[in-house]
Structures are given as structure tokens and as C-alpha cells.
N, C-alpha and C positions, 0 to 999 in steps of 0.2 A: 528847058525845065525837065527835071528828072521825073520819071514815072512815080517815084515815091512822093514827090512834092505834089504832083497832080492829084494823087489819091487823097492826100491829106486835105487839100483845098476842097475837093469834091465832098468829102465827109463833112467839113465845116459848113459848106454851102447847104448840104442836105440837112445837116443839124439845124441850121438857121431856119430853113423852110419848115421843118417839123415843129420847131419851137413856136412859130407864129401861127401855125395851122389850126390848132384847137381854138384859138381866138376867133378866127374867121368862121369856123363851124358854129361856135357858140353864138356868134352874132346873127346867124341865119335862123336859128331856132328861137322860140320864146325862151330866152336864156335860162337854162337850167331850171325850168318851171317844175315845181313839185305839186302834183294834184292831190287834193284831199278828198277822200271818199268816205261817206258814212254808210253803215250797213246795219239795218234794223231787222233782227230776227225774232221770231215768236218763241221758238223752242229754246232749249239750253244750248250753250256753246258746244257741249259734248255731242248732242244729237245733231247739231248743225254742221259739225266738222266736215263730213264728206262734201256738203254743198259749198262751204267756205273754200275748201281745196279746189273744187271745180271752178269756182268764181275767180280765184287767184290764178289758176292755170289759164283761164281765158284771158286775163290781163297780160300774163307773161307771153302768150302766143301773139299778142298784139304789140309786143316790144316793151311793155312796162316792166319795171323792176320794183316789186313791192318793198317798201322801206327806203328806196332811193328816189325814183321820180314819181312814185305814187305812194301815199300812206293811207291806211284804212283804219277807221275808227269803228270798232264793232260794239254793238249794244244788243244784248239778248234778254228777252222777257221771261225766260225759264218757264214758259207755258202760262204765265200770269198775264192775261189780256189787259187787265186794268193798269199794268205798268207801261204799256206801249206809248200813251200820250206824253208822259214825262221823258221817256227815252228819246222819242222823236224830237221833242223840244230841246233836249240836251244837244242833239246832233246839229240842229239848226243854229243854236247858240254858238257852237264851235266854229261856224262859218265854213262848213265843208262845201266843196264845189258841186257835189251831187249826192243824193241819198238813194241807196238801194233798199227797197222794202219788200220783204218776203211775205207773200200771201196777203189776202184782202185786209184783215184787220190792221196789219202793219202799214199798208198803203193808206188806209183811211186816217190812221193816227198821224201819219206824216203830212197828208194833205191838210189836216187841221192845223198842224204846226207851221206850214209855209205854203203860200200861194205863188211864190216866186222861184224858190230853189228847184232845180230839175230833180224830179223823182222818177226812179226807174223801178217799176214793179217787176218782180221776177217770176212768180208762178200764180197769178191771180185767176180767179174763176169768174167768167162772164163779166169782164170789165165794163162793157157797154150797158148791160142790164142793171148793173149795180152802180152806174153813173160815175165810175172812176174816170172814164174818158168819154168824149162826145161820140166818136166812132173809131173803129180800128184803123181806118185809113188816115184820118186826121184827128188825132187825140184832142187838139185844140187848147189844152191848158199847159200846166207845168209837169204833167204826168205822161209817161209812155213806158214801153218795156215789153214784157212777154206774158201772154196768157197761157195758163196750163190747160185751160179748157174754155173755149170761147163759144160753145154751142151744144146743141142737142145731139149731134151725130155721134159723139163719143159715148154719150149715155146709152144710146141705142145699141152701140157696139157691145157694151158690157152685158146688156140684157140678152143680145143674140148669142154671146159666148155661153151664157148660162143655159140657153135653150138648146145649144148643141149637145150639152151634157145631160140635160133633162128635157127630152123632146116634147113631153106633155105639159110643160110648164105653163100655168095659166094664172096662178095666184102668187104674187111677189111682194115680200115685205120690204119696206124702205126704212132703214134706221137712220134718224137724223137728229141733229142738235139745233133746235130753234133759236138758241141764244146767239148764234153766229149769223149776222144779218144776211150775208150772201146766200145762206142755205135756203132762205125762203123762196127766192127767185129760182134757185136750182131745183127745189122741191117741185115747184109748179112745172118746170121743164121736164123733170123726170117722169112725173105723173102723165103728162101729155105724150111723151115719147113711148112710155109703156103702153098707153092706150092704142097708139098706132100699130103696135106689135101684137095687139090682142091680149094684153096682160092686164089683170086687175091688180091694183096696188093696195097694200095694207101699210099705211104710214104709222111708224111708232117713234115717239119722241124720246130721246135719251139726252138728258142734260148733265148727268153725272152717273157714276158707277152704281149708285143706289137705285136708279130707275131701270137697270138692265133686266132684273128678274121680271118686272112688270111688262117690259117690251117683249120678252120671249113668251110670256104667258099670253099676251095679246095675239102674237103671230101664230101660236099653236091653236088658240081658240078660233082664229079666223082662217085656219087651214092653209097657211102660207107653205109653199113647197120649197122656197128658197128665199134668201133676202140679200139686199145690197146695202152697203154702208155708204152714206154720203161722206166724202172725205172732209175731215175737219180735225184740228189739232187735239181737241178734247177726246174725241172718240179714238183718235190715233193712240193716245196714252193707254186706253183700255183694250187695245187690240188682243192682248193675251186672254183677258177674261171673256171677251166677246167670242173669240175662237173656241174657247173651252166650252162655253155655254151652247154654242152652235153645234158642237160635237155631241154634247149631252142630249140636246133636243133633236139630233139627227137632221139638222138643217144645212144644206149647202149655202155657201156665202161668197159674195164677190165684192171687190173694193177697187179703189183707184191705186193706192200705194202698194208697192211690192212688199213692204215690211209686213202687211197684213197677210199676204199669201205665206210669207215666211213664218208668221205667227200661227198659221193653221187654217186660214181661209182657203176655200177651194180654188179660187183664182183671183188674180188682180189684173187690171188692164188700165193703163194710164200713160200720160206723158212721161218721157224719160226726164226726170227733174234735174239730174246732174247735167244733162245736155243744155237745159234752159239756163242754169246758173253759169255755165261756160259761155253761152251765147250772150248773156246779160252784159258781159264786159264790153262787147262791141258798142252798146248804147253809150257807155261812159266815154269810149274812144271818140265817137261821133260828136258828143256834147263838148268834150274838151277841145275838139277841132272847130267849134263854133256852131254846131247844129242846134236848132231850137226844138225842145221836146214836143211842142205843139204840132210840128210838121213831120215828126218821125213816126211812121206807121207802127202800130202795135204788131208784134210778130206772134205767130202761133207755133205749137210744137211741130217738129218734123219727125222726131223719133218717138215711137210708142213702145211700151214694154208689156208683153203678155207673160205672166208667171202662173204656172199650174202646179198645185200641190197634189201629187199623186198619192201621198200617204193619206191625206184627208179623203180623197176620192175612194180609196180602198176601204177606209174605215166606214164610209157611208154606203158602201156597196155600189158605187157608181162606176160605170165604164166610160173613160174619157176617149172619144173617138181619135184614132191615130192621126187623122187630118188636123185635129186641133193641137195635138202634141207636137206635130211637125212644125206648126206655126209658132209654138211657144219660144220665147227668148230664154226662158229658164224653166226647168222642171225640177220640183223638189220631190225626192223619193224617200 
């Protein structure tokens, strides 16, 4: 047989093998299964974009191809909490395999819509205290995922950071929105944590932009030396106004989300949310592979971000200790 002939036969043989090969591979996998994911967000699509990108990046890192073997149905409430139940019900009706719920109100709305579909919470506050799960180790129902803040230690950290900049800090305002259910248990935890650090708290309720003037008047009257804002989407929307009024009232302020430091707050300290959205994808992966949400432990943040606004510190005549600046993930000058 000529070498020419051999080569041709070999190619035919190889060709034949390759032709049957994809069929064999397809048979081993749950053949070309396309997973459907629901995603319920509180903010607008525009504001949620960085989180959406981190979430999709997390899926890609696990080998999923968005639009090919996984499709995502996004629903955004545009900051209107009362739209959440209808949007959650819509995702359940579509028959998605799993629903991602950003923050507590979205998780609550989704739990009301389904007791069977797996729900993955992405950045909840105090999921045990707010009864979203039975425990962090064994959630026990159809809900698991990631907590942005599962306890008091992170609250204490925020107060300690303020004390580093204001060593004689003793009277601390806490601005919060009582309309968000989770904030009540969080408020109790913050008050307790402040007390252990020797701080007297001055709670001020802010339900909307019209109550801001009153909140600052109360803090001034009660001799607050600084204030913290309890993280919540409503107050997040007013971060610009709050920062401006804090400057006018010469009050140093701290918050969870780094957008508030960017808006002019003195500092922010909280979980790296983009990291939580990226990690959320692994819960979908485990559930697609047969895991039961009831048995998947709730995970906590690994990465925290400290942002210091030096421009604000200078305007308030405050000196930020170099040790604090050295620990900051970001310094705004």
C-alpha cells in the first residue's frame, strides 16, 4: 500500500471518529440542557449594571455561556418596592430553575411567590434574624445564598473607624428608614453594639427626602458628633442630599456602601458587593448539579472595602490618621 493511500485512509478513519465523537460526549451530559435563571433586582437596570456584570462574570468563570447554556430573565423594580411581588410572581410563572434575589425585600417577595423554587439571596442583611433562613449552616427551606452582613461585628467596625478619626466620639446619630422591615432588627443591633463601645446613639428616622431637614435638626439639638446611615435603597437614592446637608451641618458621616463615600460621606466600610454577586453564581452551579438549597450553608463576605473621603475630612477640619489611610482600599482626594 502506498504511503499516499495510507494517509487518506487514516484521515477517513479520523474523520469518522470525529464525526461520532460529539454524539458520545452529548450522551454523557444532561444533553445540551439550557438552564433558566431569574434575577430580581430592586434598583434600576442602569444602577444594577455593575452587579449584573459581576454575576454574569461569575457564571462564565464556572463554564456557563450566557445566552447558550444558561439564559437569564432580569426583572428590575426601579426602586419601587411595591412592584417586587408582581415581578417575583412573573419569574415563578416563567418556570425558571432558580431565582436570584438582591437584598432583603426582593428575597421576601420571592419567598412569598414560591416555597419550592430555589431562591438565592445575594446581599441580605441578617438573614437569620429576619427569618429568611433557619440558620446560616442549615438554611432549611428553599432559600440560601450570601449575606452582606450577618452580625454585629461589622457594625462595630464602622463605629471604631469613626472613633479613629474623632477620638472623643461619644454621641452618634443613626439615620434609618423604618419602612424597610430588616432595618428594625438592624437598628436594635446597632444600638447594642454602640453601647458596648461606650457610645450614646441618637436615632433619627428618614422615610423620604422631606424628613431630612428634621433629622439633621434633631441630631444638632442632641449634640451628635457624627452619624452613620443604615444601608437601604431609599436612603441610597438621597446620598447626595444627605452628604451635602452633613457638610452644611459640619457632621462627619459613615455608611456601608462606597457610593456614599464617593457622594461626600467621610468614610464607608462594608462588604465588597461585586464580589458577592460574582460568588452568587456558584450557588446556581451547585443547584443545577442537584444540590438542595436547604443544605447549602449561607456564605458571608470575605472581602470588605474601606473608602475614605479626604476632601470631606479637610472640609470638616479633621485629620485622618495615616494608619487608617494606609488600610483604605480607596482614598478620595
